[in-house]
C-alpha positions in Angstrom: -239.6 -193.2 -56.9 -238.2 -191.4 -59.9 -235.8 -188.5 -59.5 -234.3 -186.0 -61.6 -230.6 -184.8 -60.5 -229.6 -181.4 -62.3 -226.0 -181.0 -62.2 -225.8 -184.6 -61.8 -222.1 -185.2 -63.5 -220.7 -182.8 -60.8 -218.8 -183.5 -57.6 -222.0 -183.7 -55.4 -224.7 -184.6 -58.1 -222.4 -187.7 -59.0 -222.4 -188.7 -55.1 -226.4 -187.9 -55.2 -227.0 -190.2 -58.0 -225.0 -193.0 -56.9 -226.8 -192.9 -53.5 -230.2 -192.7 -55.0 -229.5 -195.7 -57.1 -228.3 -197.5 -54.0 -231.5 -197.1 -52.4 -233.4 -198.3 -55.3 -234.7 -195.3 -56.8 -234.5 -194.5 -60.6 -232.5 -191.4 -61.6 -232.5 -189.1 -64.7 -229.5 -186.7 -65.0 -228.9 -183.4 -66.5 -225.9 -181.4 -67.1 -224.9 -178.5 -69.4 -222.0 -180.8 -71.1 -221.9 -184.4 -72.6 -220.4 -186.9 -70.2 -220.6 -190.2 -69.3 -223.8 -190.8 -67.1 -225.5 -188.0 -68.6 -228.9 -188.6 -69.8 -229.8 -185.0 -71.0 -227.4 -182.1 -72.0 -229.1 -178.9 -71.3 -228.0 -175.5 -70.0 -230.5 -174.8 -67.4 -229.5 -171.4 -66.9 -231.1 -170.4 -70.3 -233.8 -173.1 -70.4 -237.4 -172.2 -70.3 -240.2 -173.3 -68.4 -241.5 -175.3 -71.6 -238.1 -176.5 -72.1 -237.7 -178.0 -68.6 -241.5 -179.6 -68.3 -240.4 -182.8 -70.5 -237.5 -183.6 -68.3 -239.8 -183.3 -65.0 -242.9 -185.4 -66.6 -243.3 -188.4 -64.8 -240.6 -187.5 -61.9 -241.6 -187.5 -58.1 -238.7 -185.2 -57.3 -235.9 -183.1 -58.6 -232.3 -182.1 -57.1 -231.0 -178.9 -58.2 -226.9 -178.5 -57.9 -225.4 -176.3 -60.3 -223.2 -173.6 -59.2 -221.4 -170.2 -60.1 -218.0 -168.9 -59.0 -218.6 -166.4 -56.4 -215.3 -164.5 -56.5 -215.5 -163.7 -60.3 -214.7 -160.1 -61.0 -217.2 -158.5 -63.2 -218.3 -155.3 -64.3 -220.3 -153.5 -61.5 -222.9 -154.1 -60.5 -222.9 -157.9 -60.4 -226.2 -158.6 -58.8 -227.9 -158.7 -62.1 -225.6 -161.2 -63.6 -225.5 -163.4 -60.2 -229.3 -163.3 -60.2 -229.6 -164.5 -63.9 -227.5 -167.6 -63.0 -228.6 -168.3 -59.5 -232.1 -167.4 -58.9 -234.0 -167.2 -62.3 -233.3 -170.6 -63.4 -234.4 -172.1 -60.1 -237.5 -170.2 -60.4 -238.4 -171.5 -63.6 -237.1 -175.3 -62.4 -239.4 -175.2 -59.7 -242.3 -173.8 -61.4 -241.8 -176.3 -64.2 -241.6 -179.1 -61.2 -244.8 -177.9 -59.6 -246.7 -177.9 -63.0 -245.3 -181.4 -63.7 -246.9 -182.5 -60.5 -243.4 -183.3 -58.4 -243.7 -183.7 -54.9 -240.5 -183.0 -53.5 -237.5 -181.0 -54.1 -233.9 -180.4 -53.3 -231.8 -177.1 -53.6 -228.1 -177.2 -53.2 -227.4 -173.7 -51.5 -225.0 -171.9 -49.4 -224.1 -172.0 -45.5 -224.3 -168.3 -45.9 -228.0 -168.4 -45.9 -227.6 -170.1 -42.3 -225.2 -167.7 -41.1 -227.7 -164.8 -42.2 -230.3 -166.5 -40.3 -228.2 -166.8 -37.0 -226.5 -163.2 -37.3 -228.7 -160.9 -39.4 -226.8 -157.8 -37.6 -223.9 -158.7 -40.1 -226.3 -157.6 -43.1 -224.8 -160.6 -45.4 -227.6 -160.1 -48.0 -226.8 -156.0 -48.2 -223.0 -156.5 -48.2 -222.4 -159.2 -50.7 -224.4 -159.6 -54.1 -223.5 -163.4 -54.1 -225.2 -164.0 -50.7 -227.9 -161.8 -51.5 -228.6 -164.0 -54.8 -228.5 -167.2 -52.5 -230.9 -165.8 -50.2 -233.1 -165.0 -53.1 -232.6 -168.5 -54.7 -233.8 -170.2 -51.5 -236.9 -167.8 -51.3 -238.0 -168.1 -55.1 -237.7 -171.6 -55.2 -240.3 -172.1 -52.6 -242.5 -169.6 -54.0 -242.3 -171.3 -57.6 -242.6 -174.4 -56.1 -245.8 -173.7 -53.9 -247.0 -175.7 -50.9 -247.6 -178.9 -52.5 -244.0 -179.3 -53.6 -241.7 -178.9 -50.5 -238.2 -177.9 -51.3 -235.6 -178.6 -48.8 -232.3 -176.3 -49.0 -229.1 -177.9 -48.1 -226.7 -175.1 -46.4 -223.5 -176.3 -47.7 -219.9 -175.0 -46.4 -216.7 -176.2 -48.0 -217.3 -179.6 -49.8 -214.4 -182.2 -49.9 -214.3 -185.3 -52.0 -213.6 -186.7 -55.6 -215.9 -187.9 -58.3 -213.7 -189.4 -61.0 -211.9 -186.3 -62.0 -214.4 -183.7 -60.4 -213.0 -182.1 -57.7 -214.2 -178.8 -55.4 -213.5 -175.7 -57.8 -211.4 -174.4 -55.2 -209.0 -177.4 -54.8 -206.5 -176.7 -57.3 -205.0 -173.4 -55.9 -204.9 -174.8 -52.4 -203.2 -177.8 -53.5 -200.4 -176.3 -55.8 -200.0 -174.0 -52.8 -199.5 -176.8 -50.2 -197.2 -178.6 -52.5 -195.0 -175.5 -53.1 -191.9 -174.2 -51.0 -194.1 -171.2 -50.0 -194.8 -170.5 -46.3 -198.1 -171.6 -45.2 -200.2 -168.6 -43.8 -203.6 -168.4 -42.3 -205.8 -166.0 -40.5 -207.9 -166.4 -37.4 -211.2 -167.7 -38.1 -212.6 -170.9 -39.6 -215.0 -172.6 -41.7 -217.6 -175.6 -41.2 -216.6 -178.3 -44.0 -218.6 -181.5 -45.3 -217.8 -184.3 -47.4 -219.7 -184.8 -50.7 -220.9 -188.1 -49.7 -222.3 -186.4 -46.5 -224.1 -184.0 -48.6 -225.3 -186.7 -50.8 -226.9 -188.4 -47.6 -228.6 -185.4 -46.5 -230.0 -184.8 -50.0 -231.4 -188.4 -50.5 -232.9 -188.2 -47.0 -234.7 -184.8 -47.9 -235.9 -186.5 -50.7 -237.5 -189.5 -49.1 -238.7 -187.5 -46.3 -240.2 -184.6 -48.3 -239.8 -182.2 -45.4 -238.9 -178.7 -47.0 -236.6 -177.6 -44.1 -233.5 -175.6 -44.1 -230.6 -178.4 -43.5 -227.3 -177.1 -42.9 -224.9 -180.0 -43.5 -221.3 -180.1 -41.9 -218.9 -183.1 -40.6 -216.3 -180.8 -39.4 -216.0 -177.2 -37.9 -212.1 -176.0 -38.6 -210.1 -173.2 -38.3 -208.0 -172.0 -41.2 -205.0 -173.0 -39.6 -206.4 -176.5 -38.9 -207.6 -176.9 -42.6 -204.5 -175.6 -44.2 -202.3 -177.8 -41.9 -204.6 -181.0 -43.0 -204.1 -180.3 -46.6 -200.3 -179.8 -46.4 -200.4 -183.1 -44.7 -202.6 -184.8 -47.2 -200.3 -183.8 -49.9 -197.3 -185.2 -48.1 -195.7 -181.7 -47.1 -196.6 -181.2 -43.6 -195.4 -178.3 -42.1 -196.3 -175.2 -39.6 -199.0 -173.0 -40.3 -198.4 -169.6 -39.5 -200.7 -166.8 -38.2 -201.5 -164.2 -40.6 -202.4 -161.1 -38.7 -205.7 -159.8 -38.9 -204.9 -156.0 -39.8 -202.7 -157.4 -42.7 -206.2 -159.3 -43.7 -208.3 -156.3 -43.4 -206.2 -154.1 -45.3 -204.9 -156.1 -48.2 -208.6 -157.1 -48.9 -210.1 -153.5 -48.3 -207.5 -152.0 -50.8 -208.4 -154.7 -53.2 -212.1 -153.6 -52.7 -211.0 -150.1 -53.0 -209.2 -150.8 -56.4 -212.2 -152.7 -57.6 -214.8 -149.6 -57.0 -212.0 -147.5 -58.7 -212.1 -149.8 -61.8 -216.0 -150.0 -61.5 -215.7 -153.7 -60.9 -217.1 -156.1 -58.4 -216.9 -159.8 -56.9 -219.8 -161.9 -55.6 -218.2 -161.5 -52.1 -217.4 -158.0 -51.6 -213.8 -157.6 -50.8 -214.3 -154.4 -48.5 -216.5 -156.6 -46.2 -214.6 -159.9 -46.9 -212.5 -159.6 -43.7 -215.5 -160.0 -41.7 -216.4 -163.3 -42.9 -212.6 -164.7 -43.5 -211.9 -163.7 -39.6 -215.2 -165.1 -38.2 -215.7 -168.8 -37.2 -218.2 -169.8 -40.0 -219.2 -172.8 -38.0 -222.1 -175.0 -38.1 -224.0 -176.9 -35.3 -224.8 -179.9 -34.8 -222.4 -181.6 -36.9 -223.1 -184.9 -38.8 -220.8 -187.4 -37.1 -219.4 -188.7 -40.0 -215.6 -188.5 -40.6 -214.4 -185.3 -42.8 -210.6 -186.9 -43.2 -211.3 -189.5 -46.2 -212.6 -186.9 -48.3 -210.1 -184.3 -47.4 -207.5 -186.8 -48.4 -209.4 -188.0 -51.4 -209.5 -184.4 -52.6 -205.7 -183.8 -52.1 -204.2 -187.0 -53.4 -200.7 -187.8 -54.7 -201.2 -186.2 -58.0 -201.8 -182.4 -58.5 -205.6 -181.5 -58.2 -207.4 -180.0 -60.8 -210.4 -177.6 -60.5 -213.6 -179.4 -61.4 
């Protein structure tokens, strides 16, 4: 089959492209900036349906895999900005894909939609503009695609791995911290994690199966203490990770939220409510059964990490 990968030069997109070709599919890549292996340079955030349609004609499926920084601090309200980046381009992409006759699609989403589905009492969409937009993104992708174009939403946690010089955007600060002489501190709670390779397997399986399901992807569930400890070991500076009191986490983030409100600014994950997420176990079941450790060590290699 013929597949279009939007964000094909990114960390996950590169792995998806490689696996699609390994399985015998013909791949066309789209990215915002010119790089080796990018077939079409296009800013999909501003592209119209008419701009997108020529890229999609003749394709069987599309993977949409761009991202935004949910912790950027912008003038409030931030929701219209995030919607313009996360929701509107996806709606246009899958509208164009439906018009072009595609029969399958994959959207790289967030595990916050998984946790919102499991725990509606958390009111994640009401409290966090980023999560609200992720929920809207998944819904509007399927509305735009219609029943003839099933869209699988991969619900992704922390993703580890490397693709050339491309690393997770959050890797740099953690790498520098783990290599420094500063003490390592972590709160209670934790997160699911996956390798970019595992995400690629889930994406290609979804394209080949055209099932249009919600698919949470995780190789491991790690407490924050475990995750920070493994990163310190991977960079060659293993040492104990001390417990950060929950009251300190709540007080610090709520103070930050109050200061943002006074300045009429906001981040995608609202600081006032962020402790409820940070101190929870954002785990996923079932796990893939694939090992996470090789991707973790690849992310935090001997040379200092750079954000991708």
